[in-house]
Backbone as a printed PyTorch tensor [residue, N CA C, xyz], in Angstrom:
tensor([[[ 102.1360,   57.9640, -157.5040],
         [ 101.7640,   56.7870, -157.9570],
         [ 100.8860,   56.3100, -156.5740]],

        [[  99.6840,   55.9830, -156.7840],
         [  98.5470,   55.6150, -155.5580],
         [  98.9280,   54.6610, -155.1300]],

        [[  98.5380,   53.9960, -153.7500],
         [  98.4720,   53.1130, -153.5860],
         [  98.2540,   51.7570, -153.8070]],

        [[  96.9940,   51.8230, -154.4590],
         [  96.5570,   50.4250, -155.4900],
         [  98.3760,   50.2940, -156.2950]],

        [[  98.3350,   51.1250, -156.4960],
         [  99.3460,   51.0210, -157.9850],
         [ 100.5470,   49.9410, -156.9470]],

        [[ 101.1900,   50.8700, -156.2390],
         [ 102.3800,   50.0590, -155.2240],
         [ 101.8420,   48.6480, -154.4150]],

        [[ 100.6580,   48.9230, -153.8530],
         [ 100.7690,   47.3290, -153.8530],
         [ 100.4510,   46.5900, -154.9500]],

        [[  99.7640,   46.8160, -155.9270],
         [  99.8270,   45.8240, -157.0360],
         [ 101.3450,   45.5900, -157.6070]],

        [[ 102.1580,   46.4190, -158.1070],
         [ 103.5770,   46.4040, -157.9780],
         [ 104.2060,   45.4200, -157.0630]],

        [[ 103.7650,   45.2100, -155.7770],
         [ 104.7470,   44.8280, -154.4570],
         [ 104.5790,   42.9810, -154.7780]],

        [[ 102.8410,   43.0920, -154.9660],
         [ 102.5590,   41.3540, -155.0060],
         [ 103.4260,   41.3570, -156.4460]],

        [[ 103.1230,   41.6280, -157.4450],
         [ 104.0220,   40.8400, -158.4810],
         [ 105.6080,   41.3450, -158.2880]],

        [[ 106.3390,   42.0840, -157.5910],
         [ 107.5920,   41.7790, -157.3500],
         [ 107.6180,   40.2910, -156.6220]],

        [[ 106.2380,   40.2000, -155.5180],
         [ 106.6150,   38.9190, -154.4590],
         [ 106.4160,   37.5540, -155.5270]],

        [[ 105.6580,   37.9070, -156.3750],
         [ 105.0990,   36.6570, -157.5400],
         [ 106.5770,   36.1290, -158.1500]],

        [[ 107.1690,   37.1290, -158.2700],
         [ 108.3910,   36.9270, -159.4240],
         [ 109.2110,   36.1710, -158.4120]],

        [[ 109.6230,   36.7420, -157.4670],
         [ 110.8830,   36.3410, -156.3570],
         [ 109.9200,   35.1860, -156.1820]],

        [[ 109.2610,   34.7550, -155.4900],
         [ 108.9380,   33.4380, -155.2100],
         [ 108.6910,   32.4470, -156.3380]],

        [[ 108.6750,   32.6850, -157.5110],
         [ 108.9030,   32.0810, -159.1100],
         [ 110.3400,   31.2790, -159.0640]],

        [[ 111.1880,   32.3400, -159.3690],
         [ 112.1810,   32.6440, -159.9860],
         [ 113.5110,   32.3800, -158.9870]],

        [[ 113.4410,   32.9560, -157.5190],
         [ 114.2650,   32.8010, -157.0930],
         [ 114.7560,   31.9740, -155.7830]],

        [[ 113.5830,   31.7380, -155.0000],
         [ 113.0600,   30.9800, -153.9120],
         [ 113.1780,   29.1410, -154.7740]],

        [[ 113.6000,   28.4960, -154.3300],
         [ 113.8910,   27.0550, -154.6920],
         [ 112.8190,   26.4580, -154.1060]],

        [[ 112.0550,   25.7560, -154.7000],
         [ 110.7360,   24.7220, -153.6990],
         [ 111.5820,   23.7090, -153.1190]],

        [[ 111.2970,   23.1730, -152.0450],
         [ 111.4610,   22.3210, -151.2020],
         [ 111.1170,   20.7820, -152.3230]],

        [[ 112.4170,   19.8810, -151.8430],
         [ 111.7480,   18.8670, -153.1160],
         [ 110.7640,   17.7220, -152.1800]],

        [[ 109.8280,   17.2010, -153.1450],
         [ 108.5330,   16.2360, -152.6780],
         [ 109.2290,   15.1130, -151.7300]],

        [[ 108.8580,   15.1160, -150.6070],
         [ 109.3170,   14.1620, -149.9020],
         [ 108.8100,   12.5720, -150.1910]],

        [[ 109.7680,   11.3930, -149.9750],
         [ 109.3380,   10.5610, -151.0040],
         [ 109.8780,    9.0390, -149.6250]],

        [[ 108.4170,    8.7400, -149.1020],
         [ 108.7570,    7.4940, -148.3630],
         [ 109.8400,    6.0490, -148.7650]],

        [[ 110.0270,    5.5800, -148.0890],
         [ 111.2350,    4.0690, -148.5850],
         [ 110.6950,    3.4540, -149.2440]],

        [[ 109.2150,    3.3590, -149.2620],
         [ 108.4310,    2.5250, -150.3200],
         [ 108.4230,    2.7990, -151.6100]],

        [[ 108.6830,    3.7270, -151.7690],
         [ 108.8290,    4.5840, -153.3410],
         [ 110.2490,    4.5910, -153.6550]],

        [[ 110.5810,    3.5110, -154.5880],
         [ 112.0830,    4.0800, -155.1230],
         [ 112.1210,    5.3840, -156.4720]],

        [[ 113.3030,    5.5820, -155.9660],
         [ 113.5430,    6.8510, -157.2010],
         [ 114.6340,    6.4530, -158.3470]],

        [[ 114.1690,    6.4950, -159.5670],
         [ 114.7500,    6.0820, -161.1850],
         [ 115.1850,    7.7960, -161.5440]],

        [[ 116.8900,    7.6740, -160.9880],
         [ 117.2420,    9.1340, -161.4040],
         [ 117.9710,    8.9060, -163.2670]],

        [[ 118.3110,    7.9030, -163.4450],
         [ 118.8350,    7.9330, -164.6030],
         [ 118.0900,    6.4220, -165.3730]],

        [[ 118.4870,    6.3510, -166.8430],
         [ 118.2650,    5.2270, -167.7810],
         [ 118.2240,    3.9810, -166.9710]],

        [[ 119.4230,    3.7030, -166.8070],
         [ 119.5310,    2.5460, -166.6950],
         [ 118.8050,    2.3550, -164.8350]],

        [[ 118.6530,    3.0260, -163.9720],
         [ 118.0710,    2.6070, -162.6950],
         [ 116.6980,    2.6690, -163.0070]],

        [[ 115.8400,    3.1980, -163.8980],
         [ 114.8100,    2.8550, -164.2800],
         [ 114.7350,    1.5020, -165.2530]],

        [[ 115.7790,    1.2130, -166.2170],
         [ 115.6420,   -0.3470, -166.7850],
         [ 115.8700,   -1.1160, -165.5600]],

        [[ 116.5110,   -0.8010, -164.7670],
         [ 116.3820,   -2.2770, -163.2800],
         [ 115.2940,   -2.2360, -162.6630]],

        [[ 114.9520,   -1.1370, -162.4310],
         [ 113.8440,   -0.8510, -161.6820],
         [ 112.6050,   -1.9070, -162.4120]],

        [[ 112.7410,   -1.7840, -163.7200],
         [ 110.9860,   -2.5370, -164.4000],
         [ 111.5520,   -3.7630, -164.5400]],

        [[ 113.0450,   -4.0790, -164.4270],
         [ 113.1190,   -5.9340, -164.8740],
         [ 112.9510,   -6.5960, -163.3950]],

        [[ 113.0410,   -6.0710, -162.4120],
         [ 113.0930,   -6.6450, -160.6160],
         [ 112.0920,   -6.3850, -160.2660]],

        [[ 110.7730,   -6.4660, -161.0280],
         [ 109.0200,   -5.6580, -160.4870],
         [ 108.2580,   -6.5180, -161.9450]],

        [[ 107.4150,   -7.3330, -161.2210],
         [ 106.2290,   -7.8170, -161.9990],
         [ 105.6090,   -6.1140, -162.4720]],

        [[ 105.0940,   -5.9650, -161.7780],
         [ 104.4440,   -4.3580, -162.0740],
         [ 104.8850,   -3.0570, -161.6760]],

        [[ 105.0370,   -1.8530, -162.2790],
         [ 105.4570,   -0.6200, -161.8190],
         [ 104.6290,    0.4310, -161.8810]],

        [[ 104.1840,    1.0380, -161.1620],
         [ 103.2160,    2.2800, -161.0380],
         [ 104.6000,    3.2380, -161.2400]],

        [[ 104.6110,    4.5930, -162.0040],
         [ 105.7270,    5.3080, -162.0990],
         [ 104.8770,    6.6750, -162.1940]],

        [[ 105.6180,    7.3700, -161.2830],
         [ 105.1970,    9.2140, -161.1090],
         [ 106.3780,    9.8080, -161.7570]],

        [[ 105.7400,   10.4620, -163.0340],
         [ 106.8700,   11.5260, -163.1300],
         [ 106.2170,   12.8240, -162.4400]],

        [[ 107.2680,   13.3780, -162.0960],
         [ 106.8280,   14.7730, -161.2440],
         [ 108.0980,   15.9860, -161.2050]],

        [[ 107.6510,   17.0900, -160.9100],
         [ 108.6460,   18.0470, -160.6700],
         [ 108.3120,   18.9190, -159.6920]],

        [[ 109.2940,   19.0980, -158.8340],
         [ 109.2550,   20.1410, -157.2400],
         [ 108.6930,   21.0780, -157.5700]],

        [[ 108.3910,   21.8040, -158.1880],
         [ 107.8910,   23.2990, -158.7770],
         [ 106.0440,   22.7050, -158.8180]],

        [[ 105.6870,   21.8170, -159.5940],
         [ 104.3980,   21.2280, -159.5550],
         [ 103.8400,   21.4230, -158.6560]],

        [[ 102.5640,   21.9780, -158.4530],
         [ 101.6840,   22.1410, -157.5780],
         [ 100.8800,   20.8540, -157.6490]],

        [[ 100.3270,   20.4580, -158.6640],
         [  99.5400,   19.3730, -158.7070],
         [ 100.2370,   18.2040, -158.4500]],

        [[ 101.6570,   18.1730, -158.6640],
         [ 102.5740,   16.8520, -158.2160],
         [ 102.6420,   16.9590, -157.0050]],

        [[ 102.5630,   18.2170, -155.9220],
         [ 102.2450,   17.9620, -154.7260],
         [ 101.2350,   17.5090, -154.0930]],

        [[ 100.0110,   18.1510, -154.9790],
         [  98.6750,   17.9100, -154.5210],
         [  98.7310,   16.0600, -154.0230]],

        [[  99.2680,   15.4090, -155.4670],
         [  98.7600,   14.1310, -154.9440],
         [ 100.1430,   13.3650, -154.9910]],

        [[ 101.0530,   13.8430, -154.2390],
         [ 102.0660,   12.9320, -153.2690],
         [ 101.9940,   12.3250, -152.1790]],

        [[ 100.8920,   12.9220, -151.3200],
         [ 100.9910,   11.7600, -150.6060],
         [  99.8730,   11.0730, -150.6850]],

        [[  98.8290,   11.0080, -151.6150],
         [  97.8360,    9.7030, -152.2960],
         [  99.1150,    8.7640, -152.5280]],

        [[  99.8970,    9.1270, -153.2590],
         [ 100.9820,    8.3170, -154.4080],
         [ 101.5620,    7.4620, -153.0330]],

        [[ 101.7380,    8.3000, -152.1970],
         [ 103.0570,    7.7440, -151.0300],
         [ 102.0880,    6.9260, -150.6710]],

        [[ 100.9090,    7.1310, -149.9150],
         [ 100.3230,    6.2570, -149.0430],
         [  99.8800,    4.9460, -149.9640]],

        [[  99.3580,    4.7740, -151.5260],
         [  99.3310,    3.5800, -151.9660],
         [ 100.4310,    2.6020, -152.0400]],

        [[ 101.7290,    3.6090, -151.9900],
         [ 102.8190,    2.6040, -151.8320],
         [ 102.9490,    1.7690, -150.7170]],

        [[ 102.9190,    2.6550, -149.4880],
         [ 102.9610,    2.2040, -148.1440],
         [ 101.7520,    0.9240, -148.0830]],

        [[ 100.9300,    1.2120, -148.7650],
         [ 100.0510,    0.3210, -148.7130],
         [  99.8400,   -1.0910, -149.3220]],

        [[ 100.8790,   -1.0930, -150.4950],
         [ 100.8010,   -2.1460, -151.7200],
         [ 102.3250,   -2.6430, -152.2840]],

        [[ 103.1430,   -2.0430, -151.9280],
         [ 104.3670,   -2.2440, -152.3610],
         [ 104.7930,   -3.1490, -151.9760]],

        [[ 104.8390,   -4.2260, -153.3110],
         [ 105.8900,   -5.5120, -152.7370],
         [ 106.5350,   -5.8580, -153.4360]],

        [[ 108.0600,   -6.0340, -152.9350],
         [ 109.3800,   -6.1100, -153.6770],
         [ 108.8230,   -7.7790, -154.9320]],

        [[ 109.3460,   -7.3170, -155.9390],
         [ 109.2240,   -8.2990, -156.6020],
         [ 107.8830,   -8.3980, -157.8270]],

        [[ 106.9990,   -8.1020, -157.0190],
         [ 105.8010,   -8.0040, -157.3380],
         [ 105.2560,   -6.4980, -158.0710]],

        [[ 105.1860,   -5.7660, -157.2120],
         [ 104.6340,   -4.1600, -157.4700],
         [ 105.0700,   -3.4300, -156.7330]],

        [[ 105.4780,   -2.1600, -157.3560],
         [ 106.7080,   -1.4260, -157.0430],
         [ 106.0290,   -0.1200, -157.6560]],

        [[ 106.3060,    1.1290, -156.5660],
         [ 106.2610,    2.3480, -157.0870],
         [ 107.3990,    3.2990, -157.1590]],

        [[ 107.4140,    3.8710, -158.1580],
         [ 108.4020,    4.8990, -158.4420],
         [ 108.4430,    6.7410, -158.8780]],

        [[ 109.3420,    7.0820, -158.1800],
         [ 109.3780,    8.3800, -159.0340],
         [ 110.3020,    8.7810, -159.8790]],

        [[ 110.3110,    9.7720, -160.4850],
         [ 111.0100,   10.3340, -161.8640],
         [ 111.0880,   11.9870, -161.7910]],

        [[ 111.9410,   12.7110, -161.2490],
         [ 111.8020,   14.1370, -161.3210],
         [ 112.1470,   14.6550, -162.3350]],

        [[ 111.3810,   15.0580, -163.6730],
         [ 111.5160,   15.0800, -164.7900],
         [ 112.8850,   16.5450, -164.5770]],

        [[ 112.8230,   16.8890, -163.9530],
         [ 113.6840,   18.3040, -164.0190],
         [ 114.9140,   17.7040, -163.8940]],

        [[ 115.6630,   16.6090, -163.3190],
         [ 117.0080,   16.4830, -163.4570],
         [ 117.3700,   15.9740, -164.4930]],

        [[ 118.6040,   16.2620, -164.8720],
         [ 119.2000,   15.7640, -166.1530],
         [ 119.1630,   14.5220, -166.3640]],

        [[ 119.7450,   13.4600, -165.3210],
         [ 119.4260,   11.9870, -165.9900],
         [ 118.2110,   11.8780, -166.3330]],

        [[ 117.0010,   11.9670, -165.7200],
         [ 115.8870,   11.6440, -166.4520],
         [ 115.5230,   12.2010, -167.7250]],

        [[ 115.9850,   12.8670, -168.1210],
         [ 115.7540,   13.3520, -169.5710],
         [ 115.6130,   12.3440, -170.5390]],

        [[ 116.6670,   11.5180, -170.8860],
         [ 116.2590,   10.5100, -171.7330],
         [ 115.1290,    9.5090, -170.9830]],

        [[ 114.7440,    9.2280, -170.2210],
         [ 113.4520,    8.7050, -169.2970],
         [ 112.1620,    8.9400, -170.5060]],

        [[ 112.2380,   10.4510, -169.8610],
         [ 110.9570,   11.1740, -170.2800],
         [ 111.0440,   11.5320, -171.7590]],

        [[ 112.0300,   11.9870, -172.6080],
         [ 112.1710,   11.5060, -173.9980],
         [ 111.1790,   10.0730, -174.3780]],

        [[ 111.9410,    9.0810, -173.6480],
         [ 111.6380,    7.9590, -174.7570],
         [ 110.0790,    7.3110, -174.1270]],

        [[ 109.1000,    8.0320, -173.2990],
         [ 108.1600,    8.1600, -172.4950],
         [ 107.2320,    8.9330, -173.2440]],

        [[ 107.5440,    9.8970, -174.0810],
         [ 106.7640,   11.0320, -174.2720],
         [ 106.2720,   11.5360, -173.3400]],

        [[ 106.4580,   11.9270, -171.9720],
         [ 106.1120,   12.7760, -170.9200],
         [ 105.8580,   14.2000, -171.4320]],

        [[ 105.1420,   14.6460, -171.1620],
         [ 104.6840,   16.5780, -171.7380],
         [ 104.1330,   17.0480, -170.6710]],

        [[ 103.4110,   16.5630, -169.3520],
         [ 102.3050,   17.4100, -168.6630],
         [ 102.9680,   16.4900, -167.4920]],

        [[ 102.3530,   17.0900, -166.1370],
         [ 103.0560,   16.7140, -165.0330],
         [ 101.8910,   17.0680, -164.0490]],

        [[ 101.5020,   15.7670, -163.1070],
         [ 102.1300,   14.4980, -163.1680],
         [ 101.7570,   14.0940, -164.0270]],

        [[ 102.2640,   13.0540, -164.7030],
         [ 102.1630,   11.7500, -165.1100],
         [ 102.3260,   10.5210, -164.6250]],

        [[ 101.2570,    9.6040, -164.5150],
         [ 101.8310,    8.1510, -164.3130],
         [ 101.8390,    7.0380, -165.2080]],

        [[ 102.7980,    6.6860, -165.2840],
         [ 102.6910,    5.3970, -166.3240],
         [ 103.1040,    3.6300, -165.5440]],

        [[ 101.8810,    3.0140, -166.1910],
         [ 101.8840,    1.4230, -165.5690],
         [ 102.5960,    0.5310, -166.6910]],

        [[ 103.4810,    0.1080, -165.8790],
         [ 104.2470,   -0.8080, -166.5180],
         [ 104.0200,   -2.2390, -165.5220]],

        [[ 104.0290,   -3.4390, -166.9670],
         [ 103.7800,   -4.8540, -166.5100],
         [ 105.0760,   -5.6240, -167.7000]],

        [[ 105.7180,   -6.4630, -166.8200],
         [ 106.4890,   -7.3190, -167.2650],
         [ 107.9280,   -6.6510, -168.0360]],

        [[ 107.8930,   -5.0630, -167.7890],
         [ 109.3140,   -3.8080, -168.2120],
         [ 108.4700,   -3.5990, -169.2720]],

        [[ 107.0200,   -3.6920, -169.4930],
         [ 106.2870,   -2.9030, -170.8360],
         [ 105.4590,   -1.8210, -170.3560]],

        [[ 105.4820,   -0.6720, -171.1790],
         [ 104.0830,    0.0840, -170.9860],
         [ 102.8850,    0.2250, -171.1530]],

        [[ 102.3380,   -1.5530, -170.9430],
         [ 101.1480,   -2.1380, -171.7600],
         [ 100.0420,   -1.7960, -170.6040]],

        [[ 100.0770,   -1.0290, -169.5610],
         [  98.9630,   -0.8400, -168.6810],
         [  98.1740,   -1.9180, -168.1280]],

        [[  97.0540,   -1.4190, -167.7640],
         [  96.2090,   -2.7230, -166.8260],
         [  94.4850,   -2.3940, -167.1720]],

        [[  93.5820,   -3.2560, -167.1220],
         [  92.5010,   -3.0910, -167.5780],
         [  91.9680,   -2.7610, -166.1890]],

        [[  90.9030,   -1.3770, -165.9760],
         [  90.3740,   -1.1410, -164.7640],
         [  89.2540,   -0.2820, -165.0790]],

        [[  87.9680,   -1.1690, -164.0930],
         [  86.8890,   -1.1980, -164.8880],
         [  86.2950,    0.4520, -164.6930]],

        [[  85.4390,    0.5790, -165.5440],
         [  84.7790,    1.8070, -165.6330],
         [  85.8920,    2.6600, -166.2090]],

        [[  86.9570,    2.1980, -167.0170],
         [  88.0320,    3.0510, -167.6890],
         [  88.3460,    2.5010, -169.1620]],

        [[  87.5470,    2.1890, -169.8650],
         [  87.3130,    1.7300, -171.5060],
         [  87.7900,    2.5840, -172.6550]],

        [[  87.7600,    2.2310, -173.9190],
         [  87.9520,    3.5030, -174.7900],
         [  86.8210,    4.3280, -174.5590]],

        [[  85.6180,    3.9000, -174.0850],
         [  84.6380,    5.3390, -173.9940],
         [  84.3210,    5.6800, -172.8840]],

        [[  85.2380,    5.7450, -171.9890],
         [  84.9850,    5.6880, -170.4040],
         [  85.2850,    8.1800, -170.8230]],

        [[  84.4940,    8.2020, -169.6160],
         [  84.5030,    9.6180, -169.9500],
         [  85.5680,   10.1460, -168.7710]],

        [[  86.3500,    9.5090, -168.5050],
         [  87.7150,    9.9840, -167.4950],
         [  89.0660,   10.6930, -168.7250]],

        [[  89.1780,   11.9070, -168.6900],
         [  90.0550,   12.3570, -169.5240],
         [  91.8630,   11.7340, -169.4300]],

        [[  91.4840,   11.9320, -167.8590],
         [  92.9230,   11.8080, -167.2950],
         [  93.8470,   10.3970, -167.4070]],

        [[  92.8290,    9.2510, -167.4770],
         [  93.3140,    7.9560, -167.9950],
         [  93.6770,    7.7220, -169.6840]],

        [[  94.7450,    7.3210, -170.1110],
         [  94.8360,    7.0380, -171.4640],
         [  94.7070,    5.9090, -171.5020]],

        [[  93.8370,    4.9530, -172.4190],
         [  93.7630,    3.6510, -172.8910],
         [  93.5490,    3.5240, -174.2500]],

        [[  94.7190,    2.3830, -174.2020],
         [  95.2220,    1.8650, -175.2960],
         [  94.2190,    0.8170, -176.3590]],

        [[  94.2250,    0.8690, -177.4780],
         [  92.9860,   -0.2990, -178.3140],
         [  92.8140,   -1.2860, -177.3670]],

        [[  93.5050,   -1.7690, -176.4700],
         [  92.4710,   -3.0310, -175.8990],
         [  91.9390,   -2.9080, -175.0820]],

        [[  91.9700,   -1.4110, -174.2380],
         [  90.9260,   -1.2490, -172.9210],
         [  91.8060,   -1.4320, -171.8640]],

        [[  93.4600,   -1.0850, -171.9410],
         [  94.0060,   -0.9100, -170.7140],
         [  94.5200,    0.4900, -170.2340]],

        [[  94.5660,    1.0840, -169.1360],
         [  95.0660,    2.1290, -168.7560],
         [  96.4110,    2.3930, -168.6990]],

        [[  97.1590,    2.8040, -169.7630],
         [  98.5660,    2.5660, -169.5750],
         [  99.0590,    4.1790, -169.1380]],

        [[  98.6360,    5.2760, -168.7050],
         [  99.4790,    6.3820, -168.4690],
         [  97.7670,    7.0160, -167.8940]],

        [[  98.6270,    8.0620, -166.6830],
         [  97.3300,    8.8470, -165.8850],
         [  97.9300,   10.2170, -166.7470]],

        [[  97.3180,   11.1940, -166.8310],
         [  97.4280,   12.6680, -167.0820],
         [  97.0690,   13.5400, -165.8390]],

        [[  97.8760,   14.2670, -164.8680],
         [  96.9700,   15.2090, -164.0560],
         [  97.0190,   13.9000, -162.7380]],

        [[  96.8320,   15.1110, -161.8050],
         [  96.7300,   14.4420, -160.5610],
         [  94.9540,   13.9390, -160.2770]],

        [[  94.4690,   12.8180, -160.7100],
         [  93.3510,   12.5230, -160.9380],
         [  93.3040,   11.4030, -159.4440]],

        [[  93.3870,   11.6130, -158.5140],
         [  93.3650,   10.6560, -157.7990],
         [  92.3680,    9.3310, -157.7280]],

        [[  91.3850,    9.1970, -158.1980],
         [  90.2040,    8.3080, -158.6420],
         [  91.0550,    7.1990, -159.5380]],

        [[  91.1410,    8.0170, -160.5650],
         [  92.1670,    7.1600, -161.4260],
         [  93.1720,    6.4110, -161.2860]],

        [[  94.2900,    6.7480, -160.3150],
         [  95.0920,    6.2970, -159.8180],
         [  95.1080,    5.4280, -158.7840]],

        [[  94.0000,    5.4780, -158.0830],
         [  93.7600,    4.7180, -157.1220],
         [  92.7530,    3.6550, -157.7810]],

        [[  92.3510,    3.3410, -158.4420],
         [  91.8840,    2.4560, -159.4400],
         [  92.8840,    1.7180, -160.1910]],

        [[  93.7680,    2.5280, -160.7160],
         [  94.8220,    1.4630, -161.2990],
         [  95.6700,    0.8940, -160.3230]],

        [[  95.4850,    1.0990, -159.1130],
         [  96.4970,    0.4440, -158.2000],
         [  95.8080,   -0.4460, -157.6400]],

        [[  94.5140,   -0.3640, -157.4580],
         [  93.7730,   -1.4570, -157.2750],
         [  93.6300,   -2.4110, -158.3750]],

        [[  93.7870,   -2.3570, -159.3480],
         [  93.0760,   -3.0740, -160.6000],
         [  95.1230,   -4.0320, -160.0670]],

        [[  95.8070,   -3.3280, -160.5290],
         [  97.5900,   -4.0530, -160.0550],
         [  97.0730,   -4.6560, -159.2300]],

        [[  96.7500,   -4.5980, -158.0940],
         [  96.8970,   -5.6700, -156.5380],
         [  96.1350,   -6.5600, -156.8350]],

        [[  94.9870,   -6.6020, -157.7410],
         [  93.9240,   -7.6970, -158.0690],
         [  94.5600,   -8.9040, -158.6030]],

        [[  95.5490,   -7.7450, -159.5650],
         [  96.0700,   -8.8100, -160.9900],
         [  97.5090,   -9.6210, -160.4890]],

        [[  97.7040,   -8.9770, -159.8690],
         [  99.4950,   -9.3720, -158.9850],
         [  98.8850,  -10.3310, -157.9250]],

        [[  97.6080,  -10.6140, -157.6720],
         [  96.9200,  -11.6260, -156.3240],
         [  97.5150,  -11.1480, -154.9730]],

        [[  97.3800,   -9.9830, -155.0830],
         [  98.1730,   -9.3370, -153.4410],
         [  96.8680,   -8.8080, -152.8530]],

        [[  97.1910,   -8.8830, -151.6120],
         [  96.0110,   -8.5080, -150.7950],
         [  95.2660,   -7.2300, -151.0180]],

        [[  94.0150,   -6.6250, -150.4960],
         [  93.6070,   -5.0410, -150.6360],
         [  93.9530,   -4.8500, -149.1920]],

        [[  94.1630,   -3.4960, -149.1360],
         [  94.0150,   -2.9720, -148.2160],
         [  93.5980,   -3.3800, -146.9740]],

        [[  93.8260,   -3.6190, -146.3250],
         [  93.2790,   -3.8610, -145.0350],
         [  92.9180,   -5.5690, -144.7780]],

        [[  92.9800,   -5.8500, -145.4770],
         [  93.3120,   -7.4890, -146.0510],
         [  94.3020,   -7.8110, -145.0540]],

        [[  94.4860,   -9.3320, -144.4070],
         [  95.2590,   -9.6580, -143.9310],
         [  96.4330,  -10.4680, -145.0810]],

        [[  97.6770,  -10.2700, -144.6580],
         [  98.6150,  -10.7510, -145.5350],
         [  98.6860,  -12.0840, -146.0800]],

        [[  97.7790,  -13.0910, -144.9700],
         [  98.2880,  -14.3830, -144.9800],
         [  96.5580,  -15.2070, -146.3200]],

        [[  95.7810,  -13.8790, -146.1650],
         [  94.7560,  -14.3700, -147.1390],
         [  94.9730,  -15.2000, -148.2090]],

        [[  95.5190,  -14.9160, -148.9670],
         [  96.2760,  -15.5250, -150.2280],
         [  96.9700,  -16.7710, -150.1420]],

        [[  97.7530,  -16.9090, -149.2580],
         [  98.5880,  -18.1710, -148.9940],
         [  97.4750,  -19.3080, -148.4990]],

        [[  96.0730,  -18.9780, -147.7720],
         [  95.0820,  -19.6530, -147.6350],
         [  94.5080,  -20.2150, -148.8780]],

        [[  94.2690,  -19.2870, -149.4730],
         [  93.5580,  -19.4220, -150.9740],
         [  94.4550,  -20.5610, -151.6710]],

        [[  95.5700,  -20.2370, -151.5030],
         [  96.8580,  -21.1060, -152.5570],
         [  96.4630,  -22.5800, -152.0470]],

        [[  96.7210,  -22.5900, -150.3500],
         [  96.3920,  -24.0770, -150.0380],
         [  95.4610,  -24.5360, -150.1960]],

        [[  94.1860,  -23.8920, -150.1070],
         [  93.0930,  -24.5860, -150.0710],
         [  92.7730,  -24.8010, -151.5570]],

        [[  93.4870,  -24.6210, -152.8910],
         [  93.3670,  -24.7020, -153.6200],
         [  94.3720,  -26.1350, -154.4500]],

        [[  95.0830,  -26.3740, -153.4670],
         [  96.2250,  -27.5830, -153.8980],
         [  95.1810,  -28.6970, -153.3580]],

        [[  94.3700,  -28.6570, -152.6140],
         [  94.0370,  -29.4300, -151.9090],
         [  92.9450,  -30.0970, -152.3940]]])
């Protein structure tokens, strides 16, 4: 065997071992992101928050790993108990199979947007029925209900729209701003 063939075979062996033998490390999750491991956990999460952005992922998924820090920073900036929650569902976990099947999740990562416990989505400027963005799945009423893939811009736009609809301050805005505006309206 010549040197090129040996190098090629070693490379293939390395890839096989890396893919099938070495388990990937779990994607780290900050405290601002909740985990929904079962359908009961998932249902409780939806019932206890007005809006929820769910990240369906797998530890072995490269794009899931790439978007995870962005999802984490959005959750840390905007997570508000009872109002806006961020959660992850590991599609490979046995308990999550019912959730994955119920919401017809096939590609990873997939982000689903829930309002009042339903996958009804949110209207986002620039993401209507005629939008060129193929990652954002829009319903008949022009609301983004799902994002397929690791699309940073679509994810940020959806979270911004949810923050505005929930009346929460955008990143960098003081938390007291909303309260002061409400007090002025009462006067």
